[in-house]
N, C-alpha and C positions, 0 to 999 in steps of 0.2 A: 408790384410786390405784394400789396395787400390782398389782391385777388388770389395769388398763389397760397398765401398763408391761410386764407379763408377756405380754399379748396382742400388743403391738407387737413385742416381741422374737421371739416365736414367728412372727409374720407375716413379719418381716424374714428370719429364718432360712429359712423356707419359700421366699421369693422367691430367696434365694441358692442354695438347692438346685436350684430350677427353672432358674435362669440357668446354673448349672454343668452340669446335664444337657443343656441346649440347646447350650452350647459344645462339649461332647463330641460330640454328634450332628453339629453343623456341621463340626467338624474331621474326624471320621471320614468324613463324606460328601464333603468336599473332597478328602481323601486318596484315596478310592476313585475319584472322578472324574478326579483328576490322573494316576492310574496309567494310565488308558486315554487321556485326552485330551492330556496333556502329556508322554507318554513320549518319550524321545529315541532315535532310531534313527540308524544310520550309513549313508550312501549314498556311492558313489564318483562323483565328478564327472569331467568330460572330462579334467582335468589329472591324474587318478589319485590325488588326495588325498582323504582321508575328511573329510566335512563333516557336522557334526551337523544333523539336520533333524527337523521334526515334520510332521504331516499338513498344515499350512498353509503350508509353506515351498516356495519354488522352489529347484531344485537348481542355482543359478548358481555356487555355490562361495564366494560372498561372505557373511560373517556379521558382524553388528555386535555387539561385546561391550559390555556396560553393567554397572554395579554399582548395586544397590538398597540403600539404607541408611535409617535413621531418625535425624533430627537435630531435637531439640526437639519431638518429637511429630509431625513431618512427614516423609513419604517424600521422599527425595532420590535422583534418578536421575542417574548420571554416566556418559557425557555427557548433558546435558539435552535435546539435540536428536538425533533418530534419522532415518534415511532411510526413506521409504515403499517398500514392496514388497521390502525386503531383510531376511532373517531376523535376529532379535535373540536373543542368548544373554545373559540378564540373571542375574548371580550375586548372590544375596542375602547381605549382610554380617550373618551371624547374631549377631554380637556386639552389633550395634546394634538388631536386631529382637527385641523382647520381647513376650510375651503375644499378643494378637490381631493384632499387626502382622505376624505370620508367616503369617496367612491373607490372601494377596494377591489382589486382584481388579482386573483391567483389563477392565471390561465391554465397552468398544469393540471388543476383539479376542477376546472369549469366554474370557479367562484367569481361572481360579480355581485357586489352588494354595496349599497349606500347605507352607511351606519348613521344613526341619529338617536336622540334621546328616546328611550323606550324600545329601541330596536338596534342594539349595539353588539349583538352576538353573531359571529360568523361560524357556521358549522360545516365541516367537510371531513372526508376521510382521505388521508394521504395514501395514494395507491402506487407511488413510485419513490425510489430512494434517490438521494443526491441533494444538490443545492437547488432549492426552489425559489424562483423569483416572485416577488410581490410588488405591485405598482398601483398607482392611482389610475383612473380611467384616462387621464391626460398625460400619463407617464412623467409627471413632474416630481412625484415622490416615488422612490424605489427602495427596495431592500431585498433581503433574502433570509431564508432559514434552511436548516438541514433536516432531511428525513433519513433515518437509518433503520 
């Protein structure tokens, strides 16, 4: 019996080591992609003001601000309804995002970003209407927001 318990403990430890290595790989991969994909640049619009934009945004000068937080294991976006074709600047509330909830995926808009201190803003342009799903990279934290 002791041999079985020892083998189960060794197997569980091995699984934990593999899972931790996988998480490190995913986080480092997401960070590398986000550096090129979600980097924020500044462009001047016709009014002469600086507007944060990314490769997907139109330079209309209008930006929607939103906040991303986690409440009871669910992503909450405030406001919960965004406008189509207008760039979004979503600030992650790092105090409420723990563990894998910091690896944010909005598949409908090609967003994959690991938010962290000093880099907690997600920028994208909603290009389709409807209910949009948001999840962590492990699909443990989920939520949704509307685009109209």
